[in-house]
N, C-alpha and C positions, 0 to 999 in steps of 0.2 A: 803379214798384210802388205798389201801392194799398195806403192806410194806415188803413183802416176797409172793414169787411163790412157793407154794407146789405141788398147782394140778393144771392141764392143761385140757381143751376140745377142742377137735379139730371137726368141722364142717364141713363135706367135707373130711374126715379123707380117703376114699377109692382114692381119687384124687393123684396126682402125688406132687403136690405141698403141699396139706395136711399132706399125709402120710409121704413126706421125712421130711419135717420141724418137725412135731410131733415126728419123729423119734429122731432125733435132740435133741428136749427138753427132752426125755425119756432116753438118753446118759447120761444127767447130774442129775439123780438119781430124776427126777421128775414124779411123778404119771400122766399120760396124758392117757384119754377117747377119742378113736377114734372112731367117730359117723357118722351114712351113713344110706341111706335108710334102707339098710338089714345088720344084723349083717356078711353076708356070705363078702359082699364089704368091711365092714371094716377089715375082717380077711386078705381077699385081700391088703388093704392098708397096715397091718402090716409087710406081707411078704416083699412089698417094701421096707419098712423101714428097715428091718432086712439085704436086701440084700446092701441096701446104707451103713450100720453100717460093714457088714458081720460079725455080731456078733449077738447071739441070746440073750446076757442080755439084750437088751432093752426092750425084750417081758415080762420080768419081771415088768414093771414101766408100761406098755400099758395095758387097758381093751377094748376091742372092744364091740361093741352093734350098735343096730339101734336107731332110733329118737322116736319111738312108746314104746320102754321098758328101756330104758338109760337114754334118754336125761334128765328129770327132776332130777335125782340125779347127774347126771353128773355136771348139770349147778349149782345147789345148791354147791356144794362141791369144784367147779373152780375158782381159783385166776384170771387167766385167759382164756380167751373164744378167739379160733381162728377160726376164719370166712372164712373157704377156697373152696366155692362154686362156681358154674359156674358163668360165668362173665356178668349176665343179674341183673339188677337193678331189677327187680319183684322178680324173686328166693331170691336175697338175703334181699330183705323185708319180704317175708315170714318166711326166717329163724331169721331175727331179731325179729320176732314176738315172736317165740317161746323163743328165749336167754331171752326177755325182762319179759316174763312172769316167769321166773324159776330164772335168776340170782342173786347172792347176792349184797347185798349194796356193791360200792367198786369195784367190779369184774372188772378189765380190759377187753375190748372186743376189738380186733384187727381186720382188716380184710386184706387179703393178697393183694387186688385188687391193682394195679396202674392207670387204667385207667379211671376207673368210679369215678367222682367227689364225697368226701367223704361227701360232707353237703348233696347232695342228697339221700346217703343212710341214714343220721343220721334226716334226715324231719318227723316229728312229734312223735321224740321219748322220752320218758321220761328224766329230769336233770339226773337221773342218769345214764344215758345209754351213753346220750352224752356227760357229763364230763369226763366219761370213754374211750370213741369210739377213736380209732385212726388207723391208717395205718399200718401194718408191714411187706412190701413188699420183701419177700425172694425170692431169685433168683435160678432158677432149672439148677441141682439138687445141693440143699443147702450144699451135701455132701462135694462137690468141688468148689461150687460157694459161696465166703462168703459174697459178698455183702447185705445188707439189708437197704432197703430206709426206713425210719420212716417221719412220719408227724401227725398233727393231722388235726382237724376239728375245725371250730372257735367257738366252744364251749367246746373243750377239756381243759382239766387243763392242764397248761403246765409242772405242778408238774408229771403229767400219762406221757406225754411225754419225760421228762429227766429220769423218772426211767425205763421206757421202753428202752432208747438210752443206760442207764449204763448195763440194764439185759441181753441186747442181746450183747453188747461187751464183758463183763465180762463174764458173765454166759455161753455164746452161741459162742462165740468167732466170732460173727461179724464184719465185716467191716462197721461199720454203717454211713449211708451216712443221713445227715438231707438235706430235700426238703423239698420244697414249696407244698402249697395243690393243685396241678395244675394235670388234667389230663396226665396222663403217667408218671409224676414223672421226673426224670431226665433220666434213664437209656433206658427206653420204647420209652420215645418221641422222642429219637437220633435216638436209634437202628431201630425201625420199621419204620419211614421214610426211612430210607437207605433201609431197606428190600423190604419195597413197591416199591422202585424205582427199586431194583434188579428183582423183580417178574415179572414188567412192560417189562423190558429191555429184559427178558427172554423168552417173548411170540416172538421176534423178531430175539434173537439172540441165543436161546436154553437154557436149563438149565445146561446141561456139559460146554457149553462153557462160562458162568458167573459165575458159579462158582470155573471155571479156570483161570476166567480175577481177580477176586475179590478175591482170595483166599489165604491161609493161608500165602503166603510170601508178603502180602500186609498188615500182620499185627492183624492175627486174629486165634485161634488154630481150629476152624472150618470152613468150606465155609460157606456162607450166607443160602444157600437155603438147605444145608443140616442142618443149624442150625433151619430153619424152621420147616424140619422133626422134628427134637428133640423136638421143642415148639408144634407142632402139628399144621394143618394149619386152624382148627379151633378157635382156640384160635388166631391165628395170623388177621383171618376175626373179630373176635371181638374185638382186641385192636384198627385195624385200624377203624373200623368204632365207637368208641369211640373218638378216636381220631380224626375224622372227625367232629364230631357232637360238641365238645367240646374246640378244639384249633384252630386259626385261625392265621397265621405267615406267613412270605415271602416267605416260602418253602411249602407252604399248599399244591401246587398242586403236589408233590411227594407222596401225600398220596393217592394211589389210589388201589383200587380192581379189579384185570383184571376179565374178566367174566371166563378165566378157571380154576381161582381159586376156584369159586362158584361150577363149571363142578364136577371139582376136591373133594370137599367137598361132595357132592351128591352122589358121585361114593363111597365114603368112603373111598378115598385115603388122609387121614389125615396125612402121617408122617410114625415115628416109631412105635407108638402106635397101627398103622393097619396095620405094615409091607408093606406099599405100599404109597409112596408120591411122592415127586420130586424123591425121588431112591427108586430102589426097588432091592433088593438082591436075585439073582436066587440059585438054590441049587448048581449049579456050584460053588458058591462062587463070581461070577462076579457080577456087578452093571448095570443095565438099567435104561435110564432117561425117566421121563415122557416127551412127547411131548405135549406141551401146545395147539396145533392146534388140536389135535384129542383125546386127554388124555389116549391115548395108550402109551407103553413103545417101547422106540428106543434102539440098541447096544450103546456102547459109540464108540466116534469117537476120542475120546485122543487127541486133541488140541495141535498142537505146534505152537506157534509163536514166532518169535526170542527175541522181546524184553522182555517178561516174561520170556523165557528159562533163557537169558543171567541174568536178575535180580535175579532168583532162584539161579542162580550159585554163585554169591555175597553174598547170603544169606547164603549158607551153609558153605563159606568162611568167616560169621560173620563179611562181611562188609556192613551192613545195609546201611550207607547214600549213600554208592557207587550203590546200588540195586536200590534206590529211585532216583539217578542219572539219569539212566538207563530209567527207567519210564518216570521223565521229559522232557528225551529228546526224546523220540520214538515219531513216528510220526504215524497218520492212524486213522478208527473207534476203534479200539482194545484201543489203547493206549487213547483216548480221554474218553472211557468210563471210565478205571479205576482213571485218575485222574479226571473226573467230581465227581466220589464215595469221591476220596481221597480230594478233595476241598469241598466238600459239607459237609463230615464229620467232617471236622474241623471248617469252617464257621458257622455252625448250633451249633455247642455244644459252642461257643465260643459267639453267638447270643444268649443263653439262659442264658448266667450266670446273675443272679438276675432275671430271670422268672422262672427257674425250682430249682435253690440254692439261699442263701443269696448272695448279692453280696460282702459282706465282705470273702465268702470263695474263691472267683476268680472260677479258672479253678479246683480247686481241687478236689471237691465234683463228679462233673462231669468227672476229668480223673479215680477215685477211684471206682464207678460208672460201667464203660466202662470196666476197668482194671479186676475187681470182680466180676462182674456180667455177664461181656458176655465174658471175656476171647480175649478183643481186645485192642490192642495197644492204649492207652491214646490220645483223640486229639492232648494233648502240644508234645508228641512224634511223633506224626506223622507230626504236625507243622516244628518239627525239620527236619523229616526225610525229608522231600520237600524242604528245605535250608533255613528255618527263616524265620522270619514275614514277610521282603522285598520282599523275593521270593513267599511266598505264598500269599499276597497281591496283585502282580502283577500276580499272576496265578487267582485269583478270580476275579479280574477286568476285566483278558482277557475272561473269561467266564461266565460274566455277575453277578457274584453272591456280593453282598454287603460285605465289607470289614467291619467287626464289629470292634468298636472302643475299645472293651475290646482286642481283640488282640494284639493291640500294647501295652497295660497296663502290660502283664502278663510277668512273668519269670519264669522260671524252672529251677530246678538246674541238672549240668552234671549228679551226681549220679543216678537220677531218670531217667534219658535219658538213662545211660547204664543199669540199669536193665530190662530195658523194650526188651530187646532184646529176653527172651522167647516168646514172641507172636509172633516174626517171624518165620515161617517153611518154609521150600523149600524142598515137595515129587518128 
């Protein structure tokens, strides 16, 4: 096992996660190789990393190249090899063939995946590879999202996991969340179930309406479908498919991929990276929204629903619980949608304690990954905003959702609740 990381190699250095996490490593004085299919693609990754840091200093520590000309030398030198290629088992295995051929003994290999089973990725590899292979799941963009989920697979040396947790925390200033080796880990397992449900509801109620109903005032800095534009619909599809294949729990029925999502992907409407997704910005600066029925774009309707506007008013006044009292007291299908999503968020998060994180951590790790990985108010905060355990238990029972035993056992400090106000925004 290595004792210090002096050099790193990022395979997939042209992609968003690879380039931005690689830039983060380089900012800390570590030599980093950005490798991609072509040197030009790796250079584009470098440009993205510089833009994240708003500094050209990191370029001094980054060397760009392609797999054909620089791979062998980079892997022989690297203490830490970061695999950040597409969420596809076959593609990752091809990359691991290259890594295993040239990596030095004791070098750490980590994948940025969260949705693919690590044990499946490590199948058939050498003992050196398997003992040093784990996941370091950075959240995007890592310059603003501090969360990093870390776990090994069944053959990973525990000392390697401990070393990486310390390195990520102390050197890269990550909010490290130890997670169990399950598909989706904690953050994506919870968030993408809710995002999948919202994409399904958008087929009936429209994109603009769903982002209005479950918008920032409910405890997130970015509306949910705008979040998927940031993630990329192709990435969303890969995560949903992997979660469908590798998970099965009480809320599995929410993991759907509506047909219109496939049509958007076929039409290259992937989100921000193609400048058109659920949202599209016109030359005038105004936004139009995709119509799931046709995949054409329609003008904004600017929804105005009384309980939402009243709740937003309370948010602007810093009266968060009053805002959520307004939501709980509201009637009608729109109010049902909001409370369904909020209740499912709480119920699912508490249900997964012990499955995605160790039971001894309680809700803490899940709270931290949702706060530092997605900029969402944590499940325990939403629990309090909805009136506490008794009220939420009644709400869950009314909606036919199971009340997790862990919900009754958890306690959260008042200070943590008060500090959560930054996640509630009303525009």
